[in-house]
Every structure is written in C-alpha cells, then in structure tokens.
mmCIF file of the C-alpha atoms, coordinates in Angstrom:
data_MODEL
# 
_entry.id   MODEL 
# 
loop_
_atom_site.group_PDB 
_atom_site.id 
_atom_site.type_symbol 
_atom_site.label_atom_id 
_atom_site.label_alt_id 
_atom_site.label_comp_id 
_atom_site.label_asym_id 
_atom_site.label_entity_id 
_atom_site.label_seq_id 
_atom_site.pdbx_PDB_ins_code 
_atom_site.Cartn_x 
_atom_site.Cartn_y 
_atom_site.Cartn_z 
_atom_site.occupancy 
_atom_site.B_iso_or_equiv 
_atom_site.pdbx_formal_charge 
_atom_site.auth_seq_id 
_atom_site.auth_comp_id 
_atom_site.auth_asym_id 
_atom_site.auth_atom_id 
_atom_site.pdbx_PDB_model_num 
ATOM 1   C CA . UNK A 1 1   ? 78.119 124.567 46.712 1.00 0.00 ? 1   UNK A CA 1 
ATOM 2   C CA . UNK A 1 2   ? 76.955 121.784 44.627 1.00 0.00 ? 2   UNK A CA 1 
ATOM 3   C CA . UNK A 1 3   ? 73.888 121.743 42.162 1.00 0.00 ? 3   UNK A CA 1 
ATOM 4   C CA . UNK A 1 4   ? 72.446 118.998 44.317 1.00 0.00 ? 4   UNK A CA 1 
ATOM 5   C CA . UNK A 1 5   ? 72.754 121.199 47.589 1.00 0.00 ? 5   UNK A CA 1 
ATOM 6   C CA . UNK A 1 6   ? 71.310 124.141 45.833 1.00 0.00 ? 6   UNK A CA 1 
ATOM 7   C CA . UNK A 1 7   ? 68.205 122.003 44.935 1.00 0.00 ? 7   UNK A CA 1 
ATOM 8   C CA . UNK A 1 8   ? 68.215 120.744 48.691 1.00 0.00 ? 8   UNK A CA 1 
ATOM 9   C CA . UNK A 1 9   ? 68.011 124.424 49.743 1.00 0.00 ? 9   UNK A CA 1 
ATOM 10  C CA . UNK A 1 10  ? 65.003 125.073 47.607 1.00 0.00 ? 10  UNK A CA 1 
ATOM 11  C CA . UNK A 1 11  ? 63.197 122.605 49.904 1.00 0.00 ? 11  UNK A CA 1 
ATOM 12  C CA . UNK A 1 12  ? 64.153 124.785 52.983 1.00 0.00 ? 12  UNK A CA 1 
ATOM 13  C CA . UNK A 1 13  ? 62.707 127.723 51.094 1.00 0.00 ? 13  UNK A CA 1 
ATOM 14  C CA . UNK A 1 14  ? 59.227 125.856 50.549 1.00 0.00 ? 14  UNK A CA 1 
ATOM 15  C CA . UNK A 1 15  ? 58.955 124.966 53.996 1.00 0.00 ? 15  UNK A CA 1 
ATOM 16  C CA . UNK A 1 16  ? 57.151 128.300 55.277 1.00 0.00 ? 16  UNK A CA 1 
ATOM 17  C CA . UNK A 1 17  ? 55.007 128.579 52.157 1.00 0.00 ? 17  UNK A CA 1 
ATOM 18  C CA . UNK A 1 18  ? 53.772 124.955 52.508 1.00 0.00 ? 18  UNK A CA 1 
ATOM 19  C CA . UNK A 1 19  ? 52.808 125.800 56.177 1.00 0.00 ? 19  UNK A CA 1 
ATOM 20  C CA . UNK A 1 20  ? 51.291 129.263 55.399 1.00 0.00 ? 20  UNK A CA 1 
ATOM 21  C CA . UNK A 1 21  ? 49.291 128.024 52.537 1.00 0.00 ? 21  UNK A CA 1 
ATOM 22  C CA . UNK A 1 22  ? 47.888 124.794 54.377 1.00 0.00 ? 22  UNK A CA 1 
ATOM 23  C CA . UNK A 1 23  ? 46.917 126.932 57.494 1.00 0.00 ? 23  UNK A CA 1 
ATOM 24  C CA . UNK A 1 24  ? 44.756 129.161 55.333 1.00 0.00 ? 24  UNK A CA 1 
ATOM 25  C CA . UNK A 1 25  ? 42.180 126.412 55.269 1.00 0.00 ? 25  UNK A CA 1 
ATOM 26  C CA . UNK A 1 26  ? 40.404 127.249 52.444 1.00 0.00 ? 26  UNK A CA 1 
ATOM 27  C CA . UNK A 1 27  ? 40.252 125.306 49.048 1.00 0.00 ? 27  UNK A CA 1 
ATOM 28  C CA . UNK A 1 28  ? 42.849 127.446 47.363 1.00 0.00 ? 28  UNK A CA 1 
ATOM 29  C CA . UNK A 1 29  ? 45.331 127.504 50.351 1.00 0.00 ? 29  UNK A CA 1 
ATOM 30  C CA . UNK A 1 30  ? 45.262 123.639 50.625 1.00 0.00 ? 30  UNK A CA 1 
ATOM 31  C CA . UNK A 1 31  ? 45.515 123.277 46.855 1.00 0.00 ? 31  UNK A CA 1 
ATOM 32  C CA . UNK A 1 32  ? 48.589 125.502 46.871 1.00 0.00 ? 32  UNK A CA 1 
ATOM 33  C CA . UNK A 1 33  ? 49.940 123.781 49.970 1.00 0.00 ? 33  UNK A CA 1 
ATOM 34  C CA . UNK A 1 34  ? 49.615 120.332 48.657 1.00 0.00 ? 34  UNK A CA 1 
ATOM 35  C CA . UNK A 1 35  ? 51.219 121.488 45.272 1.00 0.00 ? 35  UNK A CA 1 
ATOM 36  C CA . UNK A 1 36  ? 54.150 122.999 47.145 1.00 0.00 ? 36  UNK A CA 1 
ATOM 37  C CA . UNK A 1 37  ? 54.455 119.793 49.326 1.00 0.00 ? 37  UNK A CA 1 
ATOM 38  C CA . UNK A 1 38  ? 54.584 117.679 45.975 1.00 0.00 ? 38  UNK A CA 1 
ATOM 39  C CA . UNK A 1 39  ? 57.179 120.119 44.478 1.00 0.00 ? 39  UNK A CA 1 
ATOM 40  C CA . UNK A 1 40  ? 59.295 119.642 47.697 1.00 0.00 ? 40  UNK A CA 1 
ATOM 41  C CA . UNK A 1 41  ? 58.919 115.909 47.221 1.00 0.00 ? 41  UNK A CA 1 
ATOM 42  C CA . UNK A 1 42  ? 60.087 116.333 43.509 1.00 0.00 ? 42  UNK A CA 1 
ATOM 43  C CA . UNK A 1 43  ? 63.161 118.285 44.662 1.00 0.00 ? 43  UNK A CA 1 
ATOM 44  C CA . UNK A 1 44  ? 64.073 115.373 47.209 1.00 0.00 ? 44  UNK A CA 1 
ATOM 45  C CA . UNK A 1 45  ? 63.910 112.965 44.189 1.00 0.00 ? 45  UNK A CA 1 
ATOM 46  C CA . UNK A 1 46  ? 65.833 115.475 42.073 1.00 0.00 ? 46  UNK A CA 1 
ATOM 47  C CA . UNK A 1 47  ? 68.467 116.153 44.290 1.00 0.00 ? 47  UNK A CA 1 
ATOM 48  C CA . UNK A 1 48  ? 69.379 112.616 44.964 1.00 0.00 ? 48  UNK A CA 1 
ATOM 49  C CA . UNK A 1 49  ? 69.434 111.893 41.479 1.00 0.00 ? 49  UNK A CA 1 
ATOM 50  C CA . UNK A 1 50  ? 71.620 114.797 40.606 1.00 0.00 ? 50  UNK A CA 1 
ATOM 51  C CA . UNK A 1 51  ? 74.175 114.061 43.474 1.00 0.00 ? 51  UNK A CA 1 
ATOM 52  C CA . UNK A 1 52  ? 74.613 110.623 42.337 1.00 0.00 ? 52  UNK A CA 1 
ATOM 53  C CA . UNK A 1 53  ? 74.561 111.162 38.682 1.00 0.00 ? 53  UNK A CA 1 
ATOM 54  C CA . UNK A 1 54  ? 77.106 114.207 38.819 1.00 0.00 ? 54  UNK A CA 1 
ATOM 55  C CA . UNK A 1 55  ? 79.070 112.398 41.752 1.00 0.00 ? 55  UNK A CA 1 
ATOM 56  C CA . UNK A 1 56  ? 78.200 115.231 44.001 1.00 0.00 ? 56  UNK A CA 1 
ATOM 57  C CA . UNK A 1 57  ? 77.552 113.312 47.222 1.00 0.00 ? 57  UNK A CA 1 
ATOM 58  C CA . UNK A 1 58  ? 78.892 115.679 49.887 1.00 0.00 ? 58  UNK A CA 1 
ATOM 59  C CA . UNK A 1 59  ? 79.266 115.615 53.703 1.00 0.00 ? 59  UNK A CA 1 
ATOM 60  C CA . UNK A 1 60  ? 77.049 118.887 53.598 1.00 0.00 ? 60  UNK A CA 1 
ATOM 61  C CA . UNK A 1 61  ? 74.324 117.088 51.546 1.00 0.00 ? 61  UNK A CA 1 
ATOM 62  C CA . UNK A 1 62  ? 74.254 114.138 53.859 1.00 0.00 ? 62  UNK A CA 1 
ATOM 63  C CA . UNK A 1 63  ? 73.152 116.621 56.473 1.00 0.00 ? 63  UNK A CA 1 
ATOM 64  C CA . UNK A 1 64  ? 70.951 118.972 54.616 1.00 0.00 ? 64  UNK A CA 1 
ATOM 65  C CA . UNK A 1 65  ? 68.799 116.426 52.747 1.00 0.00 ? 65  UNK A CA 1 
ATOM 66  C CA . UNK A 1 66  ? 67.400 114.674 55.757 1.00 0.00 ? 66  UNK A CA 1 
ATOM 67  C CA . UNK A 1 67  ? 67.095 118.144 57.710 1.00 0.00 ? 67  UNK A CA 1 
ATOM 68  C CA . UNK A 1 68  ? 65.193 119.481 54.829 1.00 0.00 ? 68  UNK A CA 1 
ATOM 69  C CA . UNK A 1 69  ? 62.961 116.357 54.621 1.00 0.00 ? 69  UNK A CA 1 
ATOM 70  C CA . UNK A 1 70  ? 62.232 116.518 58.280 1.00 0.00 ? 70  UNK A CA 1 
ATOM 71  C CA . UNK A 1 71  ? 61.268 120.303 58.285 1.00 0.00 ? 71  UNK A CA 1 
ATOM 72  C CA . UNK A 1 72  ? 58.914 119.731 55.239 1.00 0.00 ? 72  UNK A CA 1 
ATOM 73  C CA . UNK A 1 73  ? 57.034 116.972 57.086 1.00 0.00 ? 73  UNK A CA 1 
ATOM 74  C CA . UNK A 1 74  ? 57.153 118.893 60.347 1.00 0.00 ? 74  UNK A CA 1 
ATOM 75  C CA . UNK A 1 75  ? 55.585 121.829 58.536 1.00 0.00 ? 75  UNK A CA 1 
ATOM 76  C CA . UNK A 1 76  ? 53.011 119.781 56.999 1.00 0.00 ? 76  UNK A CA 1 
ATOM 77  C CA . UNK A 1 77  ? 52.128 118.038 60.385 1.00 0.00 ? 77  UNK A CA 1 
ATOM 78  C CA . UNK A 1 78  ? 51.911 121.436 62.376 1.00 0.00 ? 78  UNK A CA 1 
ATOM 79  C CA . UNK A 1 79  ? 49.633 122.820 59.664 1.00 0.00 ? 79  UNK A CA 1 
ATOM 80  C CA . UNK A 1 80  ? 47.273 119.930 59.744 1.00 0.00 ? 80  UNK A CA 1 
ATOM 81  C CA . UNK A 1 81  ? 47.378 119.744 63.609 1.00 0.00 ? 81  UNK A CA 1 
ATOM 82  C CA . UNK A 1 82  ? 46.007 123.420 63.335 1.00 0.00 ? 82  UNK A CA 1 
ATOM 83  C CA . UNK A 1 83  ? 43.238 122.006 60.797 1.00 0.00 ? 83  UNK A CA 1 
ATOM 84  C CA . UNK A 1 84  ? 42.090 119.264 63.313 1.00 0.00 ? 84  UNK A CA 1 
ATOM 85  C CA . UNK A 1 85  ? 44.698 116.453 63.511 1.00 0.00 ? 85  UNK A CA 1 
ATOM 86  C CA . UNK A 1 86  ? 45.164 115.424 67.194 1.00 0.00 ? 86  UNK A CA 1 
ATOM 87  C CA . UNK A 1 87  ? 48.459 117.000 68.760 1.00 0.00 ? 87  UNK A CA 1 
ATOM 88  C CA . UNK A 1 88  ? 49.388 113.542 70.161 1.00 0.00 ? 88  UNK A CA 1 
ATOM 89  C CA . UNK A 1 89  ? 49.958 112.141 66.575 1.00 0.00 ? 89  UNK A CA 1 
ATOM 90  C CA . UNK A 1 90  ? 52.276 115.419 65.970 1.00 0.00 ? 90  UNK A CA 1 
ATOM 91  C CA . UNK A 1 91  ? 53.878 114.727 69.482 1.00 0.00 ? 91  UNK A CA 1 
ATOM 92  C CA . UNK A 1 92  ? 54.646 111.166 68.598 1.00 0.00 ? 92  UNK A CA 1 
ATOM 93  C CA . UNK A 1 93  ? 56.187 111.975 65.306 1.00 0.00 ? 93  UNK A CA 1 
ATOM 94  C CA . UNK A 1 94  ? 58.293 114.719 66.837 1.00 0.00 ? 94  UNK A CA 1 
ATOM 95  C CA . UNK A 1 95  ? 59.674 112.332 69.662 1.00 0.00 ? 95  UNK A CA 1 
ATOM 96  C CA . UNK A 1 96  ? 60.705 109.718 66.732 1.00 0.00 ? 96  UNK A CA 1 
ATOM 97  C CA . UNK A 1 97  ? 62.364 112.469 64.814 1.00 0.00 ? 97  UNK A CA 1 
ATOM 98  C CA . UNK A 1 98  ? 64.258 113.786 67.940 1.00 0.00 ? 98  UNK A CA 1 
ATOM 99  C CA . UNK A 1 99  ? 65.273 110.119 68.763 1.00 0.00 ? 99  UNK A CA 1 
ATOM 100 C CA . UNK A 1 100 ? 66.465 109.651 65.163 1.00 0.00 ? 100 UNK A CA 1 
ATOM 101 C CA . UNK A 1 101 ? 68.649 112.988 65.237 1.00 0.00 ? 101 UNK A CA 1 
ATOM 102 C CA . UNK A 1 102 ? 69.946 111.960 68.366 1.00 0.00 ? 102 UNK A CA 1 
ATOM 103 C CA . UNK A 1 103 ? 70.880 108.457 67.284 1.00 0.00 ? 103 UNK A CA 1 
ATOM 104 C CA . UNK A 1 104 ? 72.688 110.041 64.155 1.00 0.00 ? 104 UNK A CA 1 
ATOM 105 C CA . UNK A 1 105 ? 74.602 112.311 66.372 1.00 0.00 ? 105 UNK A CA 1 
ATOM 106 C CA . UNK A 1 106 ? 75.714 109.237 68.540 1.00 0.00 ? 106 UNK A CA 1 
ATOM 107 C CA . UNK A 1 107 ? 76.631 107.302 65.257 1.00 0.00 ? 107 UNK A CA 1 
ATOM 108 C CA . UNK A 1 108 ? 78.479 110.110 63.982 1.00 0.00 ? 108 UNK A CA 1 
ATOM 109 C CA . UNK A 1 109 ? 80.554 110.576 67.121 1.00 0.00 ? 109 UNK A CA 1 
ATOM 110 C CA . UNK A 1 110 ? 81.089 106.901 67.429 1.00 0.00 ? 110 UNK A CA 1 
ATOM 111 C CA . UNK A 1 111 ? 82.179 106.229 63.998 1.00 0.00 ? 111 UNK A CA 1 
ATOM 112 C CA . UNK A 1 112 ? 83.206 109.869 62.675 1.00 0.00 ? 112 UNK A CA 1 
ATOM 113 C CA . UNK A 1 113 ? 81.374 109.085 59.512 1.00 0.00 ? 113 UNK A CA 1 
ATOM 114 C CA . UNK A 1 114 ? 78.226 110.359 57.943 1.00 0.00 ? 114 UNK A CA 1 
ATOM 115 C CA . UNK A 1 115 ? 75.949 107.837 56.215 1.00 0.00 ? 115 UNK A CA 1 
ATOM 116 C CA . UNK A 1 116 ? 74.261 108.993 53.107 1.00 0.00 ? 116 UNK A CA 1 
ATOM 117 C CA . UNK A 1 117 ? 70.781 108.231 52.118 1.00 0.00 ? 117 UNK A CA 1 
ATOM 118 C CA . UNK A 1 118 ? 69.954 105.390 49.711 1.00 0.00 ? 118 UNK A CA 1 
ATOM 119 C CA . UNK A 1 119 ? 66.911 104.613 47.566 1.00 0.00 ? 119 UNK A CA 1 
# 
C-alpha cells in the first residue's frame, strides 16, 4: 500500500462524517461538514502530488482516487438534498456519474489499461 493510496483512503473515511455533519442542519454541523469537505479536497490534491512526486502511481490508486471523489460529492449532494436541494439535481448528477463509470468499464475492457487522472 503506497502513501498516496493511504491518503486516498482517508477520503473514504471522511465521507460519512461529511454527510452526518451536514445533515445536522445547524450552524455548527454545517461548519464542520464544510471543513471536512475542504479537508477531503486537500487530501485529493495531496494524494495526487505524493503519487507523482514519489513515483507511486498505481493501478489501485487509479481506481480508488476517482471513486473516493465520487463518494465525497455524492455524500455532499445527498446531504444538501435533505436540506432542500431539489432531488432532480441529485438524480442528474447520479446518472452522469453512472454513465462515466460504465464508460470507464467499457474502456478498460476495450483497451485493458487504466487511465490515470491528470492535472
């Protein structure tokens, strides 16, 4: 397990906490939820930097990093739907993400190669 992948895993751990803090709906919960969301964003930047700087780009990281990103965004959107965002906006985003995942699976099967994220 590389350092970059361990940093990515912290983003998975943050997902339920982001959601739970935001759905509290009070000032403190929203403040903490947004802080955790920014922390998740910082880990996204950091894991990419570490992976490239230490030459730790891995096949596992190519899967985990975008999956962690999607889960963070889904948790955030689901929480703000519960706070009043229209469900159809969440549904559109979910459909887009599912189409991207299906396209990624198709490309992986077609070319037998994972494409890593770039800046």
